[in-house]
C-alpha positions in Angstrom: 44.7 94.3 60.4 42.8 91.8 62.8 44.0 91.0 66.1 46.2 88.2 66.9 46.8 85.4 70.0 49.2 83.1 68.7 51.2 80.4 71.0 54.6 80.3 70.4 57.1 77.8 69.6 59.0 77.9 73.5 55.6 77.5 75.0 54.3 75.0 77.3 57.1 74.6 79.9 56.0 72.0 82.5 57.2 70.4 85.7 56.0 68.1 87.5 56.7 66.2 90.7 58.3 62.7 91.6 55.1 61.3 91.1 54.3 62.8 87.9 52.2 65.7 88.6 52.2 68.7 87.4 53.1 71.2 89.5 53.4 74.1 87.3 53.2 75.2 83.6 54.1 78.3 81.6 52.7 79.2 78.0 54.0 82.2 76.1 51.8 83.7 73.3 52.4 86.5 70.8 49.5 89.0 70.9 49.2 91.6 68.0 46.8 94.4 67.3 46.3 95.5 70.7 47.9 99.4 71.8 47.4 99.4 75.1 48.3 96.9 78.3 45.0 97.0 79.8 43.2 95.7 76.5 45.4 93.1 76.1 45.5 91.7 79.3 41.2 91.4 78.8 42.2 89.8 75.4 45.1 87.3 77.1 42.6 86.5 80.1 39.7 85.5 77.7 41.6 84.2 75.5 43.3 81.3 77.2 41.8 78.6 79.8 41.1 79.6 83.6 42.7 75.5 83.7 45.3 73.4 82.7 44.5 70.1 84.0 44.5 70.1 87.4 46.5 73.1 87.9 44.4 76.6 88.1 45.6 80.1 86.3 47.8 82.0 88.4 49.1 85.2 86.3 49.1 86.7 83.6 52.1 89.0 82.1 52.6 91.2 79.4 55.9 92.7 77.8 55.6 94.8 75.1 57.7 93.9 71.9 56.6 96.5 69.4 54.2 99.2 70.4 53.0 101.7 67.6 49.7 103.8 68.2 49.6 105.1 65.0 49.4 101.7 63.7 47.6 99.3 65.7 48.7 96.4 63.4 52.4 97.0 64.5 52.0 96.3 68.5 53.6 93.0 69.8 53.3 92.0 73.2 54.4 88.6 74.5 52.0 87.4 76.8 53.1 84.5 79.7 51.1 82.8 81.4 51.3 80.7 84.3 49.2 77.8 85.9 49.8 76.3 89.0 48.3 74.2 92.0 45.2 75.5 93.1 45.6 77.1 96.8 42.4 78.3 97.7 38.9 77.8 97.2 36.9 79.6 94.9 33.1 80.4 94.7 31.1 77.6 94.4 33.8 75.1 95.3 32.6 71.9 97.0 31.7 72.7 100.7 34.4 71.6 103.4 32.7 69.6 106.2 34.0 68.5 110.0 32.4 66.7 112.6 32.8 65.4 116.1 30.4 62.6 118.0 32.1 63.4 121.1 28.4 64.3 122.6 27.3 66.7 125.5 26.2 67.1 128.8 22.7 66.4 130.3 21.5 66.5 134.1 19.1 64.0 134.5 17.2 62.8 137.3 16.0 59.4 136.2 17.9 56.4 135.5 17.5 54.0 132.9 17.3 51.1 135.0 18.5 50.1 138.8 20.8 47.5 138.7 21.1 46.7 142.4 20.0 47.9 145.6 21.6 47.3 148.9 20.9 48.6 152.5 22.3 48.0 155.5 19.6 46.0 157.2 16.2 45.3 155.9 15.3 46.0 152.3 16.4 49.3 150.6 13.6 51.7 149.3 12.6 51.9 145.6 13.1 55.5 144.3 11.7 53.8 140.6 14.8 55.0 138.7 15.3 58.4 140.6 18.9 59.2 141.1 20.4 61.0 144.2 17.4 60.8 146.4 17.3 63.0 149.4 14.7 63.8 152.3 13.3 67.0 150.1 14.8 66.2 146.8 16.0 64.5 143.6 19.7 65.3 143.1 20.3 63.7 140.2 23.4 63.6 138.2 25.4 64.3 135.2 26.1 62.1 132.0 26.9 62.2 128.3 24.5 62.4 125.6 24.6 61.7 122.0 25.0 64.9 120.4 26.6 64.6 116.2 28.3 68.1 116.4 29.5 69.3 112.7 30.1 72.4 110.5 30.3 73.1 106.7 32.5 75.6 105.1 30.7 77.3 101.5 32.0 79.8 99.2 29.1 82.2 98.5 29.3 84.4 95.8 29.1 88.4 97.2 25.7 89.2 95.2 24.2 85.9 97.7 25.4 87.3 100.5 23.1 90.4 101.1 21.7 92.4 104.4 18.9 90.4 103.9 20.9 86.8 103.6 22.6 88.3 107.0 19.4 88.9 108.5 18.2 85.1 107.3 21.4 83.7 109.2 20.6 85.7 112.3 16.9 84.6 112.7 17.6 81.0 112.2 20.0 80.9 114.8 18.7 78.9 117.6 16.1 77.4 115.3 15.3 73.6 114.7 14.9 72.1 111.7 11.1 71.6 110.3 11.6 69.2 107.6 14.6 66.5 107.1 18.2 68.2 106.8 21.7 66.0 105.8 20.2 63.2 107.0 18.9 64.1 109.6 14.5 63.8 111.0 12.5 67.3 111.4 13.4 68.1 115.0 17.3 66.2 115.1 18.9 69.3 114.2 20.2 72.6 115.7 21.2 75.6 113.8 24.2 76.9 116.1 24.7 79.9 113.8 27.5 80.8 111.1 30.3 83.1 111.1 32.2 84.5 107.9 34.3 87.3 105.9 34.8 88.5 102.5 37.8 87.7 100.5 38.3 90.9 99.2 36.3 93.9 98.1 33.7 92.8 95.9 35.1 89.0 96.4 33.2 85.9 97.1 32.7 85.2 101.0 33.8 82.3 103.1 31.0 81.1 105.7 31.2 78.0 108.3 27.5 77.0 108.9 27.3 74.9 112.4 25.3 72.6 113.5 24.1 70.4 116.6 22.5 66.8 115.9 20.8 64.6 118.7 18.1 62.0 117.7 14.3 62.2 118.4 13.2 58.9 120.5 10.1 56.6 121.1 9.1 53.9 123.8 11.0 56.0 126.5 10.1 55.2 130.3 10.9 56.7 133.6 10.0 54.4 136.5 6.0 53.4 136.0 5.2 55.9 133.4 5.9 54.5 129.5 5.3 55.4 126.0 6.9 58.9 126.3 8.2 60.6 122.7 10.1 63.3 122.5 11.9 65.2 119.2 15.9 65.3 119.5 15.6 69.2 120.9 12.7 68.4 123.2 12.8 68.7 127.1 11.8 66.0 129.2 11.7 66.7 132.7 10.3 64.5 135.6 7.6 65.6 138.6 8.5 63.4 141.9 6.0 63.6 145.1 6.2 61.3 147.9 5.0 57.6 147.8 5.1 54.8 150.3 7.4 52.1 149.4 5.7 48.7 151.2 9.0 46.3 151.0 11.2 49.0 152.8 8.1 50.7 155.1 9.3 54.0 153.9 8.2 57.3 152.6 10.4 58.0 149.3 10.4 59.8 146.2 8.8 58.2 143.0 8.3 59.7 139.6 4.7 60.4 139.1 4.7 62.4 136.0 6.5 63.4 132.8 6.7 65.9 130.8 8.1 67.1 127.2 8.9 70.5 126.6 9.5 72.0 123.2 12.0 75.1 124.3 13.3 75.7 120.4 11.6 77.4 117.7 11.2 75.5 114.4 12.7 77.0 111.1 13.0 76.0 107.6 17.0 75.5 106.7 16.3 75.4 103.3 16.7 79.6 103.4 20.4 79.1 104.5 21.0 78.1 100.7 23.2 75.5 101.4 20.8 72.6 100.1 19.1 70.1 102.4 
């Protein structure tokens, strides 16, 4: 006799919350024609949906009503399938995003502009925006600069997270995007690394990717130096030299050159496997 899998009349016990949303559901079936429990469980899993509305399948339980190995057609199992609220992300689920625009700290030696100059007598020396000038040095000041920190948690299948893929994450850590990524132009996004854990033997991986964004800039002015351009994670520094300030008849430190340095290598973030 062929196997049969039929829903019983006492099936579909559903509970809801006060708003009427389903919290759990229970389906009961009669399974005939299968002698061993493992085969019965496999057939029950393939014969019932993994979701019921917004609920997900939580458990499949079997109770032998009658087992006759000599007569498979006489074997009967009561199968109970329980559904509940989804409480854990599954492989391929949408990523979880978080961000922080608190900014970062940068040491600068040059202001955007000098708002006021005051002297005990005569005219205050003009340092052309240099900050914290001493007799021998330009000390500067620490300020908060725009830094967009964000992270994404993805649930990747075990087949994707190979030793080679882990090596790719290691290689890309400390690299800057060589093409647009998450709305940031090339040069604006720095990959800070990833951390992950496998959610069980042969199960998927939960991996959190961390990034920081800093805007590309053009038209920067440093004292008398204009037209400076730098990408977000390039480093701008200023060379100072002694110059005569004729208004105050003083020898002062003033900017004479500006340099933009590349301090991070570029990388292809498409290799992260989480889209662009």
